[in-house]
C-alpha positions as CSV (number, residue, x, y, z in Angstrom):
1,M,-86.6,26.8,-78.7
2,Y,-86.2,23.8,-76.3
3,S,-82.8,23.0,-77.6
4,G,-81.7,26.5,-77.0
5,L,-82.9,26.4,-73.3
6,L,-81.1,23.0,-72.8
7,L,-78.0,24.3,-74.4
8,G,-78.0,27.3,-72.0
9,A,-78.5,25.1,-69.1
10,L,-75.6,22.9,-70.1
11,L,-73.3,25.9,-70.8
12,A,-74.1,27.2,-67.3
13,A,-73.1,23.8,-65.8
14,M,-69.9,23.8,-67.8
15,M,-69.2,27.4,-66.5
16,S,-69.3,26.2,-62.9
17,P,-65.9,25.7,-61.1
18,A,-66.5,22.0,-60.8
19,A,-66.8,21.6,-64.5
20,Y,-63.1,22.8,-65.1
21,G,-61.4,21.8,-61.9
22,F,-61.3,19.1,-59.1
23,Q,-63.9,19.4,-56.4
24,A,-63.2,18.1,-52.8
25,Q,-66.1,16.2,-51.3
26,G,-66.3,14.6,-47.9
27,G,-68.6,13.4,-45.2
28,S,-71.4,10.9,-45.4
29,G,-72.4,12.4,-48.8
30,S,-69.1,11.6,-50.5
31,S,-69.5,10.1,-54.0
32,A,-66.0,8.5,-53.9
33,P,-66.2,4.8,-55.1
34,Q,-66.1,2.5,-52.0
35,T,-63.7,-0.4,-52.4
36,S,-63.2,-3.4,-50.1
37,P,-60.5,-6.0,-49.8
38,L,-60.7,-8.5,-52.7
39,P,-62.0,-11.9,-51.7
40,I,-59.7,-14.9,-52.2
41,V,-61.0,-17.4,-54.8
42,Q,-61.2,-20.7,-53.1
43,P,-63.0,-23.5,-54.9
44,Q,-65.2,-25.7,-52.8
45,I,-63.5,-29.0,-53.6
46,N,-62.8,-31.8,-51.2
47,S,-61.3,-35.3,-51.5
48,T,-64.6,-36.9,-52.3
49,T,-64.9,-34.7,-55.4
50,Y,-62.2,-36.6,-57.0
51,Q,-64.1,-39.8,-56.7
52,G,-66.7,-38.5,-59.1
53,S,-66.4,-37.7,-62.8
54,E,-68.3,-36.3,-65.8
55,T,-69.6,-39.2,-67.8
56,V,-70.0,-38.2,-71.5
57,E,-69.4,-41.5,-73.2
58,K,-71.9,-44.3,-74.0
59,A,-71.2,-47.9,-73.1
60,T,-69.9,-50.0,-76.0
61,G,-70.3,-53.6,-76.7
62,G,-67.7,-56.1,-75.7
63,V,-65.1,-55.8,-73.1
64,L,-62.9,-52.7,-72.9
65,P,-59.2,-53.4,-72.1
66,L,-58.0,-50.8,-69.5
67,S,-54.4,-50.3,-68.5
68,L,-53.3,-48.2,-65.6
69,D,-52.0,-45.5,-68.0
70,E,-55.3,-45.4,-69.9
71,A,-57.2,-45.2,-66.6
72,I,-55.2,-42.3,-65.5
73,A,-55.6,-40.6,-69.0
74,R,-59.3,-41.0,-68.7
75,G,-59.2,-39.5,-65.2
76,L,-57.3,-36.5,-66.3
77,K,-60.0,-35.9,-68.9
78,H,-63.2,-36.7,-67.1
79,N,-62.5,-36.5,-63.2
80,L,-64.9,-34.1,-61.4
81,G,-62.2,-32.6,-59.2
82,L,-60.0,-31.5,-62.1
83,I,-63.0,-30.2,-64.1
84,L,-64.2,-28.0,-61.1
85,T,-60.7,-26.8,-60.5
86,S,-60.4,-25.8,-64.1
87,Q,-63.8,-24.0,-63.9
88,S,-62.6,-22.0,-60.8
89,T,-59.7,-20.9,-63.0
90,Q,-62.1,-19.3,-65.5
91,S,-64.0,-17.7,-62.5
92,A,-60.7,-16.2,-61.3
93,R,-60.0,-14.9,-64.8
94,G,-63.4,-13.3,-64.9
95,Q,-62.8,-11.7,-61.6
96,Q,-59.5,-10.3,-62.9
97,L,-61.3,-8.8,-65.9
98,E,-63.9,-7.1,-63.6
99,E,-61.2,-5.6,-61.5
100,L,-59.3,-4.4,-64.6
101,Q,-62.5,-2.7,-65.8
102,S,-62.6,-0.4,-62.8
103,L,-59.3,1.0,-64.0
104,L,-60.4,1.5,-67.7
105,P,-62.7,4.0,-69.1
106,T,-66.4,3.1,-69.4
107,V,-68.2,4.3,-72.6
108,D,-72.0,4.1,-73.0
109,A,-74.2,5.3,-75.7
110,N,-78.0,6.0,-75.7
111,L,-80.7,7.3,-78.0
112,K,-83.7,9.2,-76.5
113,A,-86.8,10.3,-78.4
114,S,-89.5,12.1,-76.4
115,V,-93.0,13.4,-77.1
116,Q,-94.8,15.4,-74.5
117,Q,-98.1,17.4,-74.0
118,S,-98.7,19.4,-70.8
119,D,-102.0,20.7,-69.1
120,L,-101.0,23.9,-67.5
121,Q,-104.3,24.2,-65.5
122,A,-103.8,20.8,-64.1
123,E,-100.5,22.1,-62.8
124,G,-102.2,25.1,-61.3
125,L,-101.2,27.7,-63.9
126,R,-104.0,29.8,-65.3
127,V,-102.7,32.7,-67.4
128,P,-105.3,34.8,-69.1
129,G,-104.9,34.7,-72.9
130,F,-102.4,31.7,-72.7
131,P,-103.5,28.3,-73.8
132,S,-104.1,25.8,-71.1
133,I,-102.8,22.9,-73.2
134,I,-99.2,23.0,-74.5
135,G,-98.0,20.6,-77.1
136,P,-97.4,18.1,-78.3
137,Y,-93.7,18.8,-78.4
138,G,-90.6,16.6,-78.4
139,Y,-87.0,16.2,-78.9
140,T,-84.3,13.6,-79.8
141,D,-81.0,13.1,-78.0
142,I,-78.2,10.9,-79.3
143,R,-75.4,10.8,-76.7
144,A,-72.2,9.0,-75.6
145,S,-70.9,9.2,-72.1
146,M,-67.6,8.2,-70.6
147,N,-66.5,7.6,-67.0
148,W,-62.9,6.9,-66.1
149,S,-61.2,6.5,-62.8
150,L,-57.9,8.3,-63.4
151,L,-56.3,7.6,-60.1
152,N,-57.7,5.1,-57.7
153,L,-54.9,3.2,-55.9
154,S,-57.2,0.9,-54.0
155,A,-58.8,-0.3,-57.2
156,L,-55.3,-0.8,-58.6
157,Q,-54.4,-3.0,-55.6
158,N,-57.5,-5.0,-55.9
159,Y,-56.6,-5.6,-59.6
160,L,-53.1,-6.8,-58.6
161,A,-54.7,-9.1,-56.0
162,S,-57.0,-10.6,-58.7
163,K,-53.9,-11.3,-60.9
164,H,-52.3,-13.3,-58.2
165,N,-55.5,-15.1,-57.5
166,F,-55.7,-16.0,-61.2
167,E,-52.1,-17.3,-61.2
168,G,-52.9,-19.3,-58.0
169,A,-56.0,-20.8,-59.7
170,K,-53.9,-21.9,-62.7
171,L,-51.3,-23.5,-60.4
172,S,-54.2,-25.3,-58.6
173,V,-55.1,-27.1,-61.8
174,Y,-51.6,-28.7,-61.8
175,D,-52.0,-29.8,-58.3
176,A,-55.5,-31.2,-59.2
177,R,-53.8,-33.4,-61.8
178,D,-51.6,-34.9,-59.1
179,L,-54.6,-35.6,-57.0
180,V,-56.3,-37.2,-60.0
181,V,-53.4,-39.4,-60.5
182,L,-53.3,-40.4,-56.9
183,T,-57.1,-41.1,-56.8
184,V,-57.2,-43.0,-60.0
185,G,-54.0,-44.9,-59.3
186,N,-55.4,-45.9,-55.8
187,A,-58.7,-47.1,-57.4
188,Y,-56.9,-49.1,-60.1
189,L,-54.3,-50.6,-57.7
190,T,-57.1,-51.6,-55.4
191,C,-58.9,-53.4,-58.1
192,I,-55.6,-55.2,-59.0
193,A,-55.3,-56.2,-55.4
194,D,-58.9,-57.4,-55.3
195,K,-58.3,-59.5,-58.4
196,S,-55.2,-61.1,-56.9
197,R,-57.1,-62.0,-53.8
198,I,-59.9,-63.6,-55.9
199,D,-57.3,-65.6,-57.8
200,E,-55.6,-66.8,-54.6
201,V,-58.9,-67.5,-52.8
202,E,-60.1,-69.5,-55.8
203,A,-56.8,-71.6,-55.5
204,Q,-57.5,-72.0,-51.8
205,V,-61.1,-73.1,-52.5
206,A,-59.7,-75.7,-55.0
207,T,-57.2,-76.9,-52.3
208,A,-60.0,-77.1,-49.7
209,K,-62.0,-79.1,-52.1
210,V,-59.2,-81.6,-52.5
211,S,-58.9,-81.9,-48.7
212,L,-62.6,-82.3,-48.4
213,D,-62.8,-85.0,-51.1
214,Q,-59.9,-86.9,-49.3
215,A,-61.8,-86.6,-46.0
216,V,-65.0,-87.9,-47.5
217,D,-63.2,-90.8,-49.1
218,S,-61.3,-91.7,-45.9
219,H,-64.4,-91.5,-43.9
220,N,-66.4,-93.7,-46.3
221,A,-63.5,-96.1,-46.3
222,G,-63.6,-96.1,-42.4
223,T,-60.0,-94.9,-42.1
224,A,-61.0,-91.4,-40.8
225,P,-63.6,-90.2,-38.3
226,L,-66.6,-88.0,-39.2
227,L,-64.8,-85.1,-37.4
228,D,-62.2,-85.0,-40.2
229,E,-64.9,-84.7,-42.9
230,L,-66.8,-82.0,-41.0
231,R,-63.6,-80.1,-40.4
232,A,-62.8,-80.2,-44.1
233,R,-66.2,-79.2,-45.0
234,V,-66.1,-76.2,-42.7
235,D,-62.8,-75.2,-44.3
236,Y,-64.2,-75.5,-47.7
237,Q,-67.2,-73.4,-47.0
238,T,-65.1,-70.9,-45.2
239,Q,-63.0,-70.4,-48.3
240,Q,-66.2,-70.1,-50.3
241,Q,-67.4,-67.3,-48.1
242,S,-64.1,-65.6,-48.5
243,L,-64.4,-65.9,-52.3
244,I,-67.9,-64.4,-52.2
245,A,-66.7,-61.5,-50.1
246,A,-63.5,-60.9,-52.4
247,Q,-65.7,-60.9,-55.5
248,N,-68.1,-58.5,-54.0
249,A,-65.2,-56.1,-53.0
250,Y,-63.8,-56.4,-56.5
251,D,-67.0,-55.6,-58.1
252,K,-67.7,-52.5,-55.9
253,D,-64.1,-51.2,-56.4
254,R,-64.5,-51.5,-60.2
255,I,-67.6,-49.3,-59.9
256,A,-65.5,-46.8,-57.8
257,L,-62.8,-46.9,-60.5
258,A,-65.3,-46.3,-63.3
259,R,-66.8,-43.4,-61.4
260,A,-63.4,-41.8,-61.0
261,I,-62.4,-41.9,-64.7
262,G,-65.8,-41.2,-66.3
263,L,-66.7,-44.7,-67.6
264,P,-70.4,-45.6,-67.9
265,L,-71.2,-48.0,-65.1
266,D,-72.7,-50.5,-67.5
267,Q,-69.4,-50.6,-69.5
268,K,-67.7,-53.9,-69.3
269,F,-63.8,-53.5,-68.9
270,K,-60.9,-55.7,-68.0
271,L,-57.8,-54.6,-66.2
272,T,-54.7,-55.3,-68.3
273,S,-51.9,-53.9,-66.0
274,A,-50.4,-56.4,-63.5
275,E,-49.5,-55.3,-60.0
276,P,-45.9,-54.1,-60.4
277,Y,-43.2,-54.5,-57.7
278,A,-40.0,-52.6,-58.1
279,P,-37.9,-51.4,-55.1
280,L,-37.3,-47.7,-55.0
281,D,-33.8,-47.2,-53.6
282,N,-31.5,-44.2,-52.9
283,L,-34.2,-42.1,-51.1
284,D,-32.9,-39.3,-49.2
285,A,-35.5,-37.5,-47.1
286,D,-33.9,-34.1,-46.9
287,T,-33.2,-34.0,-50.7
288,A,-36.8,-35.1,-51.4
289,V,-38.3,-32.4,-49.1
290,K,-36.3,-29.7,-50.9
291,Q,-37.5,-31.1,-54.2
292,A,-41.1,-31.1,-53.0
293,L,-40.9,-27.5,-51.6
294,A,-39.7,-26.4,-55.0
295,A,-42.1,-28.3,-57.1
296,R,-45.4,-28.6,-55.3
297,S,-48.1,-26.7,-57.2
298,D,-50.4,-26.3,-54.3
299,L,-47.6,-24.6,-52.4
300,K,-47.0,-22.2,-55.3
301,A,-50.7,-21.5,-55.5
302,L,-50.9,-20.6,-51.8
303,R,-47.9,-18.3,-52.3
304,E,-50.0,-16.5,-54.9
305,Q,-52.9,-16.3,-52.6
306,V,-50.7,-14.8,-49.9
307,A,-49.5,-12.2,-52.4
308,A,-53.2,-11.5,-53.3
309,A,-54.0,-11.0,-49.6
310,E,-51.1,-8.6,-49.3
311,H,-52.4,-6.5,-52.2
312,A,-56.0,-6.7,-50.7
313,R,-54.6,-5.4,-47.4
314,K,-52.9,-2.5,-49.3
315,A,-56.2,-1.9,-51.2
316,A,-58.0,-1.5,-47.8
317,T,-55.3,0.9,-46.6
318,D,-55.5,2.9,-49.8
319,E,-59.2,3.5,-49.4
320,R,-58.2,6.5,-47.3
321,L,-56.5,8.1,-50.3
322,P,-58.3,10.6,-52.8
323,V,-59.8,9.3,-56.0
324,I,-59.5,11.3,-59.2
325,S,-62.0,10.5,-61.9
326,F,-63.4,11.9,-65.0
327,S,-66.9,11.8,-66.4
328,G,-68.3,13.4,-69.4
329,D,-70.7,13.2,-72.3
330,Y,-71.2,14.5,-75.8
331,G,-74.2,14.2,-78.1
332,D,-76.7,15.8,-80.4
333,I,-79.9,17.1,-79.2
334,G,-82.8,19.0,-80.8
335,V,-86.4,18.8,-82.0
336,N,-85.3,16.2,-84.6
337,P,-82.0,15.1,-86.0
338,S,-82.1,17.7,-88.8
339,N,-82.7,20.5,-86.4
340,S,-80.3,19.8,-83.6
341,H,-77.0,20.9,-82.0
342,G,-74.1,19.2,-80.3
343,T,-73.8,19.5,-76.6
344,G,-71.5,18.1,-74.1
345,N,-70.4,18.1,-70.4
346,A,-67.1,17.3,-68.6
347,T,-66.4,16.9,-64.9
348,G,-63.2,15.9,-63.0
349,P,-64.0,15.3,-59.4
350,L,-61.6,14.7,-56.6
351,D,-63.3,12.5,-53.9
352,I,-61.8,12.4,-50.5
353,P,-63.3,10.2,-47.6
354,V,-63.5,12.5,-44.6
355,F,-65.5,10.8,-41.9
356,E,-65.7,7.0,-42.7
357,E,-63.3,5.8,-40.0
358,A,-65.4,2.8,-38.9
359,R,-65.7,1.4,-42.3
360,L,-62.1,2.1,-43.2
361,R,-60.9,0.4,-40.1
362,G,-63.2,-2.4,-40.6
363,D,-62.1,-3.1,-44.0
364,A,-58.4,-3.0,-43.0
365,K,-58.9,-5.4,-40.1
366,Q,-60.8,-7.9,-42.3
367,A,-58.0,-7.8,-44.9
368,Q,-55.3,-8.2,-42.3
369,A,-57.2,-11.2,-40.9
370,Q,-57.4,-12.7,-44.4
371,L,-53.7,-12.1,-44.8
372,D,-52.8,-13.7,-41.5
373,E,-54.9,-16.7,-42.3
374,E,-53.2,-17.2,-45.7
375,Q,-49.8,-16.8,-44.1
376,A,-50.7,-19.4,-41.4
377,R,-51.9,-21.8,-44.1
378,L,-48.7,-21.4,-46.0
379,S,-46.6,-22.1,-43.1
380,D,-48.8,-25.2,-42.3
381,L,-48.6,-26.5,-45.8
382,Q,-44.8,-26.3,-45.9
383,G,-44.7,-28.4,-42.8
384,Q,-47.3,-30.8,-44.1
385,I,-45.3,-31.3,-47.3
386,S,-42.2,-32.2,-45.4
387,A,-44.3,-34.6,-43.3
388,D,-45.9,-36.2,-46.4
389,V,-42.5,-36.8,-48.0
390,R,-41.0,-38.3,-45.0
391,D,-44.1,-40.5,-44.2
392,S,-44.1,-41.8,-47.8
393,I,-40.4,-42.7,-47.7
394,L,-41.0,-44.5,-44.4
395,D,-43.9,-46.3,-45.8
396,I,-41.9,-47.4,-48.9
397,Q,-39.1,-48.8,-46.9
398,S,-41.5,-50.6,-44.5
399,A,-43.6,-52.0,-47.4
400,E,-40.5,-53.3,-49.1
401,K,-39.6,-55.3,-46.1
402,L,-43.3,-56.5,-45.8
403,V,-43.3,-57.7,-49.4
404,E,-40.1,-59.7,-48.8
405,V,-41.4,-61.3,-45.5
406,S,-44.8,-61.9,-47.0
407,R,-43.4,-63.6,-50.0
408,S,-41.4,-65.9,-47.9
409,N,-44.4,-66.6,-45.7
410,V,-46.4,-67.6,-48.8
411,A,-43.7,-70.1,-49.8
412,L,-43.4,-71.6,-46.3
413,A,-47.2,-71.8,-45.9
414,S,-47.6,-73.5,-49.2
415,E,-44.8,-76.1,-48.3
416,A,-46.5,-76.6,-44.9
417,L,-49.9,-77.2,-46.6
418,T,-48.3,-79.7,-49.0
419,E,-46.6,-81.5,-46.1
420,A,-49.8,-81.7,-44.1
421,Q,-51.8,-83.1,-47.0
422,E,-49.3,-85.7,-47.7
423,R,-49.2,-86.8,-44.1
424,Y,-52.9,-87.0,-44.0
425,K,-53.1,-88.9,-47.2
426,A,-50.6,-91.4,-45.9
427,G,-52.7,-91.7,-42.7
428,V,-49.9,-90.5,-40.5
429,D,-52.0,-87.6,-39.1
430,N,-55.6,-86.3,-39.1
431,N,-56.7,-83.3,-41.2
432,L,-56.4,-80.8,-38.4
433,A,-52.9,-79.9,-39.5
434,V,-54.3,-79.5,-43.1
435,S,-57.1,-77.1,-41.8
436,Q,-54.5,-75.1,-39.9
437,A,-52.0,-75.0,-42.9
438,L,-54.8,-73.9,-45.2
439,A,-55.7,-71.0,-42.9
440,A,-52.1,-70.1,-42.6
441,L,-51.7,-70.0,-46.4
442,A,-54.8,-67.9,-46.7
443,Q,-53.4,-65.4,-44.3
444,A,-50.0,-65.3,-45.9
445,D,-51.5,-64.8,-49.4
446,N,-53.7,-61.9,-48.1
447,Q,-50.7,-60.3,-46.4
448,Y,-48.7,-60.6,-49.5
449,V,-51.3,-59.0,-51.7
450,S,-51.7,-56.3,-49.1
451,S,-48.0,-55.6,-48.9
452,L,-47.8,-55.2,-52.7
453,Y,-50.6,-52.7,-52.7
454,Q,-49.1,-50.8,-49.8
455,H,-45.8,-50.6,-51.6
456,N,-47.1,-49.3,-54.8
457,M,-49.4,-46.8,-53.0
458,A,-46.5,-45.5,-50.9
459,K,-44.5,-45.0,-54.1
460,L,-47.6,-43.2,-55.7
461,S,-48.0,-41.1,-52.6
462,L,-44.4,-40.1,-52.7
463,A,-44.8,-38.9,-56.3
464,R,-47.8,-36.8,-55.2
465,A,-45.9,-35.5,-52.2
466,L,-43.1,-34.4,-54.4
467,G,-45.5,-32.7,-56.8
468,V,-44.6,-34.9,-59.8
469,A,-47.4,-37.4,-60.0
470,G,-49.1,-35.8,-62.9
471,N,-46.2,-36.4,-65.3
472,D,-43.8,-38.8,-63.6
473,Y,-45.9,-41.4,-61.8
474,Q,-44.6,-44.2,-64.0
475,M,-41.2,-43.7,-63.0
476,Y,-42.1,-44.2,-59.4
477,L,-44.4,-47.2,-59.9
478,G,-41.9,-48.8,-62.2
479,G,-38.9,-48.0,-60.2
480,K,-37.2,-46.6,-63.2
């Protein structure tokens, strides 16, 4: 009996005009799906993120030999910046799938089983000769339903925007590799420079100790005043202070390197790559800029974001257009599965926004603002890439000259120190000249180490500016 009544109600609903045609709806009660401009996926990653890493390994016994290539390989595997950028790609892919689902049919299935008993008198129904309690009675309903947006241009534009966001996220991973190479390379080269300073300061300490011993012997022999001994002792202790500071800087920079490549901080390791020096000639700024604009992955990613913003702007505009959809269900309902009948329903609405001008204009303005912002960022990045390439070339050329001058200064300062020591040993002069020559040599050594570091970092920065650091950094550091 109940299944017959329900079937009659469903048939009546299906006989209505809305069941066989498209119905226009408007006003504040419109049931049209509301869309909004698609947000641009932008991972919250900054330069400090690339100084961290995911540490998954355990410290091993002994000393781990670590070359520059091995350090960069570890960075490309464990660096936090690259890991987070890769995760943002998965997020962008998930967003794309969500937008795709809005264009595909949605099918759901459910099973209902109901048992009821009603008290008519409690409901205010008192019929003479009719029982006050009805039931228990029940029914089962096995049903599948489908909803499908047949024509929704706004949702289509949002899906296209999500595709560009996903492509941009994938390109950001390649750019992140360049940043990892730059970060790890900088950390490794810094450690090499620190170790070179330590070696040079240790040599200066040894030289200062020789001068101190000479001054002490001369003073004890009565051939030199106490001032010479005090001056030599101050020089010796000054070099010891420099050695302590250099060793501390080296230890801290080793920690920074381990953090960037995912090494446990208690893992002992030894740098095996020497500080390379190879001139990089035949650099043409205009050609390099063109190469960078064609190769930089972050520029390509930003172009994809601009395209995504354009589609999001179209999505906001298309919210004014009608949406055609379909919804329906079919199932089997009755007192029990053996005493039931199939029933169904089908509806094809046409939804038209009639009076939503404030919301529609608001969405359009927000989408246009997002598009303008992305276009401005794209223009700025193109200029920044050109500046980065030109700055790197200038730094390389300047650093090459600094290396040559610093190398010459080291040789001259070493010769001056030897001459001053011999004059003092021969009793021709006091050790003031020795002290001054020792300070000049320390300064020349420090400038030489700094110029080598600047030269290598300028070449590595050029590789990053050109967008090829992730694969070709060796060619620039080695000058091949």
